N, C-alpha and C positions, 0 to 999 in steps of 0.2 A: 432508542437508547434510554434506559431507565436512569432517572436522576435521583439524587439523594440529598438530604439536608446535611448541614455541617456535623451534626452529632453522628450520623451514620457514616459519613466520610471519615471522621476521626476514629471511630471504632474499627472500621475496616482497614484503614491505613496505619493505625498505631501512632498517629500524630494527634495531639490534643487539639480541641477546637481553638483554644487560645493561641497555640502555635500556628495553626492554619491561618488564622486572622493576621498573625504577625508576619508570616511568610508572604501573605498577600500585600500587607502594608509596605514591606521592604522591596516588593517587586520580584520576589523569588518565584512566585506563582501568579499567573494572571488572575484578575478579578473574575470570579465565577459568574455564571448566569444568575439572575435573580427572578423570583416569582413576582407576581403583581403586588404582593404584600411586602416585598423587599427581602425575603429570605434567600440566602445563598443556596444554589443548587449545583451539585457536583456530579460529574460523569465518572464512569469507570476509568477513563483516561486521566482525569484529574487525580483520582485516588492512586493510580499507578505512579504518577509524578510525585505525589506525597510520599509514597513508599520509597521511591528513589531517594528523595531528600532525607527521609528518616535513616536509610541505610548509610548515606554519606555522612550524616551527623553522627551516627554510631561509630564511624571510623575517625571522627574528630575533625572533619573538614569544616572550615569556617563558612559563614553565609556567602561571602564573596567567592570562595573556592567552589561552593556548591552551585552558585549562579553560573560560574564558568562550566562546571560539569554538566549542568542541565542543558546549557547551550550546546555543548559538544554532543551530548546524548541525543538531543533533538535534531542535530545536523547530521544527517545520514552520509554526507560527503566529507565529513571531518577526517583529518589524518589521525590515526591512532597515536602517533608520536606526540601530539598535543596532550592527549589524555595521560599518556605515560609520563610526560614531563611534569604535569601537574601532580600526579601521584608520587613521583620520585622527590619532588620538592617537599611534599607533605611528609614523606618518610623521613627526610633529613630533619625537618622541624620536630617530628616526633622523637627522633633519636636524640636531638639536643635537649628536648624537654625531659626525656627519660634520664639523661645524664644529670640534669639539674635536680630531678626528684631523688635520684640515688645519692647525690651529694647532700641534699637536705636530710635524707634518712640517716646517712652516716654521721652527720653532725649531731642530729638528735640522739642517735644511739650513743655517741661519745659523751654528750652532755648528760644523758641519763646514767651512763656508767660512772661519770665523775660525781654525780650527786649521791650523797650518803643515804638519802631517803629516810632520815630519822626525825626526831622531834625538834631538832634545832632549826632555826629559820634560814641559815645559810643555804643557798641553792645556786649552783653554777648555771642552771637552766635559766632562771630568772635574771641572774647577773648578765648573761649573754644577751638576753632580749632587751635589757635596759641599758646596755653599754652606750656610752657617749661616743659612738663611732659611726661613721657612714659606711663602714665596711660590713658586708653581710656576714651573719654568724657562720655561714658555711666556709668563709674565707679565713676565719680566725683559727689560731692554734690554742690548745688547752693543755695544761699539765694534768698528769694522771692524779686520781684521788689519793689523798693522804690516808693514813690509818684511820680507823673508826673514831679515835680520840681527837682527831683534828677538828678545827672549827670550820673547815671548808672541804667540800667534796672534790673540788677541782678548781683550778685558777685559770683565768683568762690571761694569756700572754699577749702583750701589746708590742 
């Protein structure tokens, strides 16, 4: 079996050398063999595992989830229901995150709409960000902008 250094493994797997060292440090991948001079040596199997990890990261799985996935992947006697349960839990988390992102987008769109964007200093976007409230900007309500002659583009309703 041909061994390769960390740079070669990084290039082939698509995972940076820095991330490979990190994955090793957190126990996601086992410590590789080393040369007499102390250089890491990786096998094709190691590179295959790194690709698996990269694909899981591309899907947004956390390091802990990937650790579970790697364990399930390497256990040929695992029940597929365990893998499916992990994937479905991640789908639910992604759905919640997507809803949060859409709420943030809607709030920013509304704030941008309420801002006159002129030469005056009044800005509902900055007012919202600096509000003395623990309430998140996405939970606040805003008045529609007044005419162009007004001093304010939109007002925060408390």
